[in-house]
TORTOR-426593 format. One record per residue (C-alpha): y, x, z. Coordinates in steps of 0.2 Angstrom, whole numbers, plus 2048, in hexadecimal, padded with zeros to 3 digits. Example, Ala and Ser with C-alpha at 12.3 -4.5 7.8 and 13.67 -1.06 7.14 Angstrom:
BEGIN
7EA83E827/7FB844824/
//
This chain:
BEGIN
370898DAE/372885DB5/38387BDB1/38D870DB9/395860DB6/3A785FDB4/3A7853DC3/39D860DCD/3A986DDC7/3B9863DCC/3B485FDDB/3AF86FDE0/3BF875DDA/3CA868DE3/3BF86FDF4/3C387FDEF/3D687FDED/3D6874DFD/3CE883E06/3D9890DFD/3E8886E02/3E3885E16/3DF899E17/3EF89EE0F/3F9892E1C/3F788FE2E/3E5889E33/3E9881E45/3EE86FE43/40086BE45/40D85EE4A/41C860E3C/42D85BE40/43185EE2D/42B85DE1C/41F852E13/414851E22/42184EE2E/41C840E3D/42F83CE3D/439835E2E/44D83AE2E/45782FE3B/44682CE44/43F82EE54/42E835E59/427835E6D/420846E6F/41984EE7F/414861E82/406867E89/403870E98/3FF884E97/3EF886E8F/3E8890E9D/3E7880EA8/3D3882EA4/3C688EEA3/3B388CE9F/3A388EEAA/39388CEA5/39A884E93/3A2878E9F/3B5875E9E/3BC875EB1/3CE878EB8/3D5889EBB/3D788BECD/3E5897ECB/3EF88CEC0/400888EC3/40A87DEBB/41A883EB5/416895EBB/41589AEA8/41C895E98/415887E8F/41988DE7D/41B89EE72/42A8A3E69/4268A9E57/42F8ACE47/42A8A1E37/42E8A3E23/42F894E19/42F895E04/42C88CDF4/41E895DE9/419890DD9/418880DD5/42387ADE3/41787BDEF/41E880E00/41788FE09/418893E1C/4148A4E25/4168AAE34/4228B8E35/4188CAE3A/4288CFE45/4218BEE51/4158CCE57/41D8DCE53/42F8DDE53/42F8EFE49/4228E4E3C/4268E6E2B/4288D5E23/4298D4E11/4328C2E11/43F8C8E1D/4428D7E12/4448CBE03/4508BFE0D/45B8CDE12/45F8D2E00/4618C2DFA/46D8BCE06/4788CBE02/4778C5DEF/4868C1DE6/47C8B4DDD/47D8A2DE7/46D89DDE2/4648ACDEA/46E8ACDFA/46689ADFB/4578A0DF8/45A8ADE06/45F8A0E12/44F897E0F/4428A6E10/44B8ADE21/4408ADE31/4438A1E3B/4438A0E4F/437891E56/42D88DE65/41C888E63/41287AE71/403870E73/40985FE71/40484CE70/40E83FE66/41182DE68/411822E76/40181BE77/3FD82DE70/3F582FE5F/3E4833E5F/3D6838E51/3C8830E50/3C9828E61/3CD83BE69/3DD842E70/3E884AE62/3F085AE6A/3F6866E5B/402872E5C/415870E57/42387CE53/435876E5A/44687EE52/451885E5F/45C876E5D/44E86DE66/44987BE71/45A87CE79/458869E7C/449868E85/45087AE8D/45F86FE95/452860E9A/44686BEA4/455874EAC/46286AEAD/46E872EA3/47F877EAA/47A86AEBC/46886FEC4/46885EECB/461855EBD/454863EB8/44385AEB4/43A86AEB6/42986DEAC/42885FEA0/418865E98/40F862EAA/3FF858EA7/40384DEB6/41484CEB8/41B850EA7/428846E9F/42783FE8C/435844E80/43E83BE72/443843E62/44E83DE57/44E846E46/462847E3C/46283BE2E/464842E1D/47683AE17/47E842E27/485856E28/48585FE38/47A854E43/46C85CE4B/45B856E54/45F84DE63/45184DE72/451841E80/447840E90/43C832E96/44482CEA7/43682EEB2/427839EB3/416836EAC/40483EEA9/400844E97/3F5832E93/3F4822E9B/3E481AEA4/3E1811E94/3E1822E89/3D5828E98/3C6829E8D/3CE830E7E/3D5840E87/3C4843E91/3C3858E8F/3D5859E8A/3DB869E8F/3CC872E84/3D686AE75/3E6875E7B/3EA883E70/3EB895E77/3FC898E6D/3FB8ABE6F/3EC8ACE67/3EF8A1E5A/3FE8A9E55/3F58B9E55/3E88B4E4C/3F28AAE3D/4008B9E3C/3FE8C1E2D/4008D3E2A/40E8DAE1F/4028DDE10/3F98CDE10/40A8C3E12/4128CDE03/4028C7DFA/4048B6DFF/4178B7DFB/41A8C1DEA/4078BCDE5/4008CEDE2/3FC8DEDEC/40A8E8DF2/40D8FBDEB/40B90BDF8/41F90BDF8/4228FADFA/41E8F6E0D/4198FFE1C/40A8FFE26/4148F9E37/40F8E7E36/4038D9E3E/3F58E4E3F/3FD8EEE50/3FF8DEE58/3F28DBE67/3E28D4E60/3DD8C3E64/3CF8C2E73/3BE8B8E70/3BE8A7E71/3B58A0E7F/3A5896E7E/3A5885E79/3A8879E85/39F86AE87/3A085DE79/39C84DE85/3A784CE93/3A3847EA4/3AD83AEAF/3B284BEB9/3B9851EA9/3C3845EA7/3CA843EB9/3CB855EBF/3DA85AEB8/3E5849EBC/3E084BECE/3EF851ED6/3EF862EDE/3EF865EF0/3FD872EF0/40D871EE5/40D87DED8/41D888ED5/42F882ED0/42D884EBB/436893EB5/445893EAB/43F895E98/4488A3E8F/45989EE84/4548A0E6F/4598B1E68/45C8AEE56/4508BAE4A/4578C8E40/4518CCE2F/4548DDE28/44C8EAE1A/4488F0E0A/4448E4DFD/4348E9DF4/4338EBDE1/4358DADD8/4268D3DD1/4188C6DD3/41D8B5DDA/42D8B1DE4/
//
């Protein structure tokens, strides 16, 4: 058997660990508001521009074209989900979508563990339960910065999960809150939407929450100076519904990720993400060399205005209930 040098082995090991890490967590690129890869420091601000709904475009003969049935504000530009965060062995932070995001009747081993921990008499276990309990978030397509941040000279549109504190402020901006005369409508419109400024609470303050400000005037998704970089941008929008279906683990797979072992037959039932709708097959690849039409078409004013943006639903708190699996493996 031909051997491997130590340098080759270490290089392959590093790549393998990187791939495994990516497979164990979400693989869709995201803009993170907190954590080690946060795009804004505590006390700082970042400009965020939500994208329109991913149904704005369709592919015909492999080319990206405007969806003639698309009307801005007719459908929600986000999806709602439940997510879990926990600290694995070695202090590594793990993230996973809760199976209840797709099926409210799904059995989630992390929700089960959190529910028991939060009832514990031990303060440390109660804190752990609160940490790992499902949190409700709202997932948007987004570009950041003004001018927009680019990746290798191209538009960089990623998903962004925002907590309920940010969502309710965006809701008030879109609807006007208690005074509809201040409503800005669909802030994610690609031609006449609004930039938002998210300000993160400082570390040394108690009780402070994220604040959200809205630009005074509407603007297009990108400026003329970035027109070429945003060529074909609708093809960069993530189908958020399909993304959530594809990336949400089944109850069994999530158990293995959380505990580091397979569940025993009586530790978790069969109601899980498998009972959720299946993602559809991806559309054919779009043209990779954008033409001038692909740059301009989506910014050309429509002959008729679309309907008024609907009122986004109010956030509701997620519930975490269930019996705790037998202990063992990684916590």
